[in-house]
Phi, psi and omega in degrees: 000128182292139173294141173299146168293138175248120175253067187230170175266027171109144354303153194226169174298133180240163182284159186285337173286324174295316178303322194283332180302334182279350191273044169213162178251152183208135177294137187291333193248009184270151183303328176297324182280321180295326177286330174293321174302309186301317174299315171306303181305322169298318177298320184288325168303316185293323181293326186276350174086022176228185178200175184286338178290335180271001176095021171243151179230155181249131170236127180268136184225123182300147180108174178288184182302312187297329172294328176294316173307312183285333178290321172290320180288319187283348180258341189246336166289109180312158178303325177256012180284163170232141196241125183243128191246124183259110189229132167226042177174180188303327187277331167294312179299333186286327172302318175300316178301314180298319185294316181298320180290337180269002176079029181272132172297122184230136158240123182265116172251120193247140177243158172301142187292353171254021174225152172270157170303134186267129186308324177288329180290324187290327176294316174297323176297320174292323178292328181289343192239068179298331179277001182286136179250329177224141178238135188232150175204163171264138181283302179248106179278109189278006168309319187233339195089011180292136179257123187267159186274077185288334179292309182294327182287326179302319178301325182280320181297317180282340174290339180265008182054044167252158176274140186249131176242132190228122167279101175251035179313306184261011185238331191292129177098341186237354170225132190302131187208105185246109181299333174298343181256350181245147180255085182241131184276324185219117169245130179246139175211185185222153177292334195262036177235241187289344180277352171063034175248204192248156182289171178145339178194171175228175177215151185234131173253118184231152169290130181302317183300318174292320179297320177300322191278000180272002188301136180077003184265343191294136182264359184219148172286306181294329179257022178293107191292319182289324184289319177300312185301311183299330180283318176299322174290322183289317181218011173075012191246157164284151182295323186232174188311122187276158174269077190302320174294318178293334177292318175299322174300321189291320187297316180300318181300316178295327179287330183274335162303314172300319187289331178288348178111019179080191178303319186294319176293327176287323169306311170305318175297316187292318167316302181303319175300315178305310182288325173299323183293306185303309181295317181293322177293326169307311182308320180279000178088010174281149182237127184278167193273340187244146165296149185308320184289350184250001193265138176276180173257019188268300184210153186233138173251134182242141185281152175301142180287158183282076188225114182294342182272357185282125167234124181302318187291327173293322175297315187297310186298315178304316181296325176303316179301334179273340177106028183232131168252113176258189178244144172288165178289167178223006187287145176276332194248356183211147173283114175208170174227159187244142179228120175278149182236019179247172189092186185285073178218158180227188174303328179292315176306317182290324176297321180292317180299323180286328175293317175298320173294327173300318181289323178297320168304321178293320177298318177300315184291339183289000000 
């Protein structure tokens, strides 16, 4: 049976060759695997526009992207520190939940889901929090698909002498981002988003000076970020069992990113996907939840149509029968659903999805 195409923010549709890369076994202590891991760590820095010589490091961490976030939050905020989260959606709020569960003094500052944190407001907030040591935000908040002004916020945070943590889970590799021009101390992302690989681990790009200063702060053994980095530096190995097959897939996915033309080419494909989706959904009468100027090319949220027969579960099931998977909504104030435009998909695939949505709407109206 043919797998459905995934129009989600990840896990997402991957290439046949990325999947095929997992069809072998490799020893986690073998020299070939150690070389593979070293190559991945180096390539991720290159994609981010930085290098070890510039004082940046890559730390790979088993688990999903949320594991990576918890690894950073639990490892870098000092016992007497204070954590400020700038949130405009469910994923920003999740960072605050993690910190509070860990017993970290936390302030959650919320903006409406269709608005970004405003620089002037962030400036005032930081001035109100003299004890804050770390500030965090999501780059692309996939609750709506909004792209937040991480560059402006970074300058404000660093001018206030705080460390800056960025959840770039849904943006890294699909949005142009140059760490050499941004003052970000910890950037967390995942292979199964814009880098078009499979789940199994996350990665953290960190300023070495900030990372080395975290000794003794970790609140977890398995999620100890500094210990993980020290192990990778010491013998090239993970401290605990690594996701070998996921790493094999990721190495191939990074090769395919390069073959496509790098991040700029992928950005262009995702933008074309986004425009195809936007135009097609407008023709069908759907209205998106965000104004165009705030919208990323990663995922779009659409309001439910004004149709008394529309039920999302039924809509989803019918689209699934056509071979397409979309995402339910996550907005707290509006009924919506989401369609991702990332992964190994193109404009033709979006055109097929839109045609199927049109057919499903006709079925619902009967």
